C-alpha positions in Angstrom: 8.2 28.3 -41.3 5.6 29.8 -43.6 2.0 29.8 -42.6 -0.7 30.1 -45.1 -4.4 29.3 -45.4 -5.6 26.3 -47.4 -9.1 26.7 -48.8 -11.2 23.6 -49.6 -13.1 24.0 -52.9 -14.5 21.9 -55.7 -12.8 24.2 -58.3 -9.2 25.0 -57.4 -8.3 25.8 -61.0 -11.0 28.4 -61.2 -9.7 29.9 -58.0 -6.2 30.0 -59.5 -7.5 31.8 -62.6 -9.4 34.3 -60.4 -6.4 35.1 -58.2 -4.1 35.4 -61.2 -6.4 37.8 -62.9 -7.5 39.9 -59.9 -4.3 39.9 -57.8 -1.5 38.9 -60.3 -0.9 35.7 -58.3 1.9 33.4 -59.3 1.6 29.6 -59.4 4.0 27.9 -57.0 2.6 24.4 -57.3 -0.3 23.0 -59.2 -2.1 19.7 -59.8 -5.7 19.0 -60.7 -6.6 18.7 -57.0 -4.4 21.3 -55.4 -3.1 24.8 -56.4 -0.6 26.8 -54.3 -0.3 30.5 -55.2 1.9 33.4 -54.2 0.5 36.8 -54.0 3.1 39.4 -53.1 4.7 38.2 -49.8 1.9 35.8 -48.8 0.7 32.4 -50.0 -2.6 30.6 -50.3 -3.6 27.1 -51.3 -6.8 25.7 -52.8 -7.5 22.0 -52.2 -10.3 19.7 -53.6 -12.2 17.7 -50.9 -11.0 14.1 -50.6 -7.7 14.5 -52.6 -6.1 11.3 -54.0 -3.2 11.7 -51.5 -2.8 13.5 -48.3 -0.5 16.6 -48.1 2.6 15.9 -46.1 1.6 18.3 -43.4 -1.4 16.1 -42.6 0.3 12.6 -42.8 1.9 12.3 -39.4 0.5 13.8 -36.3 2.7 13.6 -33.3 1.3 11.2 -30.7 1.5 13.9 -28.0 -0.7 16.2 -30.1 -3.2 13.4 -30.7 -3.5 12.7 -27.0 -3.8 16.4 -26.2 -6.5 16.8 -28.8 -8.5 13.8 -27.4 -8.1 15.1 -23.9 -9.4 18.6 -24.9 -12.3 17.1 -26.8 -13.4 14.8 -24.0 -13.1 17.3 -21.2 -16.2 19.1 -19.9 -14.8 22.5 -20.4 -17.0 25.6 -20.5 -17.4 27.2 -24.0 -15.0 30.1 -24.7 -17.9 32.4 -25.7 
């Protein structure tokens, strides 16, 4: 499994242009609302807010993870800091 950051930005195509020029990035996937780049051995994505469709990774959360998240949010845990 590959892990990579996805940055929310109003200008993913400008980010693409910057990374291509500054870091010789290669375009792996591109639409007007999402750009996925490869830079050496790592990857990065740039996503417009409120895209016309949700990325597959965000479409289906497992019920157990939803329940765990709700439980964590509703608990009166002490802050980590």
